[in-house]
N, C-alpha and C positions, 0 to 999 in steps of 0.2 A: 504493500500500500504506499504510494507516495504521500510525501507531506502535504497537507492541504486537501487530500482527497476525502479525509473523514469530515472535514468541515464543509466541503461541498456536498457531500451527501446528507449532512445534517441540515442544511439550508434547503435542499430539494426535498427532503422527506419531514421536515419539522412539523410537529402536531400543532394544530391551532391552539394558541393560548399557552403553550408549554414553553418554558424556559428556565434559566437558573433563577432561583428565587431563595433569598436567605430567610431563615426563621430564627426563632430564639434558641435553636439547637440544630446540629448538624443533621442532614437528612441522608438516609442511607438506602440504596437500592442493590439488591442482589441479583446476578445475572448468572445463569447456567444454561449449558446445551446438555440435554438427557437422551439416552438411549437405554431402554430396558432397565430403568432404575426405580420404577413404581413401588418395589419392595422398600425402598429406603427413603423415599422423598418425604413422607409424613414427618418423621422424626427431624430430618434436616430443616424442614420449613418451620417447625415448631420451636426448635433450638434458637435459630437466628432470629425468629420473631420475638422470642422472649429476650434475645440479647439487644433487641431494638431496631432491628431492619423493619423498613417501613413497607417495602414492596419487593416483589419477587418477579422476575421476568424469565420464564422458563422456556427454552427452544427445544421443541419436541422433534427429535432426529428420526423418529420412527412413529408417526402418528397412529399407525395399525395397531399399536400395543395400548392404545386407550389412556394415555396420561391425562388428558384433559377431564375425563370423567373421574378418574382416581384423585385428582387434587381439588375436585369440585367443593369439599368442605372448607377449603383455604380460599376461595374465590374473591373474598373481599379484599385480599392483599396479594393475589397471584394472577400474573398475565400470562397465557400460554400461547405461543405461536409455533404453528407447524413449521417444521424445518427439515425437510426430508431430502433436499439437494444440496449442491454446492453454491448455486446462485452466483454464476460467473460475472454478472454484471456488477456485483458488489465488491468494494475494496476488502483486501484481505488474502491471507495465503491459503486458507482452509475454511472448512465448514464452521469451525469453532471461532476464528477470529472474525469471519464475516457476520456471524450472528452478534458478536460483541459490538462491531461497527454499526449494525442495524440498531442495537439497544441504545447506543450512546446517541444515535441521531434520532431517536424516537422516544419511547417511555423513560429510559434512564435519564434523559436529559431534564427531567423535572427534579432531579434530585441533586444535592451537593456532592455526595459521594457515591461511588460505584464499586462493589466487589465483584470481580470476576472469579467465581470459584465452581468446582464441581460438587455433585452430590455427595461424594466420598470426603469431601474436605470440610472441616468445621473450624471457624474462627474462635480462637481461645484467648480470653482476656484473663491475665494472671492478677493484675492490680486493680482495674476498674470494673465496676458492676455490669455496665452496658456500653454499647457502641456510642452513643452520643457523649457519654462522660469520657470515654477513650479519645474520640476525635476532637474534642474541645482543645486538646494540647496541640493540634497541629494546624492551627489557623493561618499560618505562613508557608505551608508545605503542599506539594502538588500529589505526592503519593507516599504511602507507607509499605515498606516490604515486611511481608511476613514469612518466616521460614517454615519449612515442613519440619513436623515430627511424624515420622512414617511408624504406623502400627501393624503389627502383625495378625495372625488368624487366631492367636490365644487358645490353640488346641482344638478350634472347632473345625469339624469335617464339613458340616453343612451351615448354612446361616445360621446366626444365633437367634433363639426365639424372643429374646429381649431386645432392648434398644442397643444399637450398636456403641453408642457412648458409654453405655454401662457394662457391657458385655466384654468389649475389647479394651483391655487395660494393660497390655504389654506391647512395648515399641522398642525402636532402636534407641541406644542410650544417648547418641549424640544427633543433632538435627541433620537433616540432609541438605544438600547444596542448592536445591531447587525450592520454589515457594510461589506465593501469589501475592498481590497487591490489594489494598484498597486506594482507590484514586479519585482525586477531585475532578468531576465530569468536565469542567470549563478548562482544565489543565491539560486534556488529552489531545495530543496532535497527531498520533499514530497508534496502532495495535499490532506491532510485529510478532507478538507472541501471545499465547493464552497466560503467560506467566507475568507479563508486566506490560504497561503502556509507555511509549514514548511521550515525555512531557514538552510543553511548549516552552519557549525561552522564558527564563525568570522564575520557573517552578522547580522546587528541590524535591529529589526522593531521599526518604529517611527511613530509618528503622524504628521500632517501637520505643527505643530510648532517644529518639530525635537525633541520632547520629547520621551524618549525610552517607549515603551508600554509594561507594565508589569501587571500581574494579570487581575483583572477586570477593570482597568482603561479605561475610554473612550477617544477617540481621540478629540482633540481640533477642532471645527467646525467653528472657525472663519477665517480660511485661506482656508480650502477646505472641502468638505464633498460630499456624495452622496444624490441626490434627488431621493427618492424611490416614484414613482407613481404607486404603486401596485393596487390601486383601480380603477382609471381612470372614472368609473361610476358605479352605482348600477347594471345595465345590465351586464356589463363586469365583475364585481365582482362574480355576480352569476354564469356566464359562466364557472368560475374556477372549479365549482364542475364537470362540464362535461368534461372539458380539462384536469385535472388532474395535477401532478407536475412531471417535468422531474427528480426530485432529489430523488423521493422516491415513492414506491406503498403506497396505503392507508393502507394496512395489516402491513406496517413497521412503523406507526406513533407512537411516543412516547406519553405517557399519556396527556401531557399537549397541544398536537396538535390534539387530537382525534376529536375536532370539525370540522376539514376538511374532516372528512369520510362521512357527510350527508349534504344534502341541509338545513336542519334546523339549522345545526352548523354554516354554512356560512352565513345564515340570521341572526342569533343571534350574531354572530361576527360583522357584519355590524352595526347592530342596537347598540350594547353596547360598541364597541370599535370605528370603523370607523367613524360613523356619530357624534359620541360624541367627541371623542378625537383627531381625524386627520383632523378637519376643524377648529380649534380654533384660528390659528395664521396666519395672512395674510402675504405671503412672495412673493413679486413682482420680486426679483433679476432676474430671468431668462427672463422676458419680452424683455429685452434690446436685446436678440438674435434673436427675431422673424424676422425682416426684413432680416437679414444675413441668416437665415435658409431657409426662402421662397425663397430668390434669388438663393441659392445654388441649392435647389430642382429643380427650373426652370431651371437652367444651364444644370444640368445633364439629364434633362428630365423625372423627376419622373412622374410616371402615374396618381396619384391621384390628387384632388385639395383639397385646404385647405381654410377655411373661416378664414380671419383675426379675431381674437378674439373680440367679441362686448362688448361694455361699459356694456350692461345690464346683462352681465353674470359675472361681477366682483363682488366680495364681497362688502358689504356695507363699505362706507368710503374710497373706492379706485378709484371712477369714477369722480375725479375732472377735471377741465378745461384742465390740463396739461396732463392728460391721454387721454381726448378726441382728443386733437390736435394730440398726438402721433398716436394714432389709425388712424385718418384721413390720417396722412402722410404715414403710411404703407399701407392703402388700395390704395392710389393713386400711390405708387412705385409699389405695386402688379398689379395693372390694367395696368401700362405701360409695365410691363415685360411680361404679358400674352396676350396683345393685346386686352384687354376687356375695355380700356378706353373710356368713353363717349364723 
């Protein structure tokens, strides 16, 4: 995408009455492109809604799977756009960045900040209670880089019956080199990658501690980061062979990613990387959101049911008496909400 192409698209597709408007707190829109993610989207929406995201734009890369109907309980704050092809007339290098460009030129332009993340990525705030509080610290910045913490399968062969954020508590000890960004919409000059936006002159890219990002520097993860639940379970990991990737075709893979072209490659990657390196460190920070997420899902009438995460599925060393009491309290609360209390 050439510089200025995004602005020309915005001018040609601008929604009437839509533009950058400041309010008394930063506004946040979350944009994602999805394919075969209906099983997980409820929790992802509920969590980020609780965190302060005001609207979600979901690009459905396979409309035949019925995403629009599945997210109907969230329709007050969700826009679904069918996105089955590559849309060659739009700026961007692939279906994903083209979707992001379309969002910035349309719905996302109503909001001060936009986060381009996938449904297996959760924004984690370690110091502030919500996104508005977090973003108030970045009034003079154009983008905040958030590093990945990559989570493994936690011993699950099939998808965990409970919330992903409560079931998967094991990750790599150190953050990965990749991540995502929360970007000020008026600062976006170009979207060359799903991982970051090129900024207009005068805007800075910083990490959550407000340190300027330069070169190969990694963002600080003590304040905020992305939890990347890309595995979820062994079965889900292997399903990615069939599902494919919205960002590229297998024929376009760079040499270091050629393992993604075959089933054997995915299996080797699971054995040699996921099982070994992404289950080494126990991180239970997200467990505190479990009751609020479940309550929100019940309030909006989400269609599927979740099992409260059981102590037996926790990694060794994390199932002490305080954890058992917390689980019991959540189960009682969920039973009262759903009318299943004995």
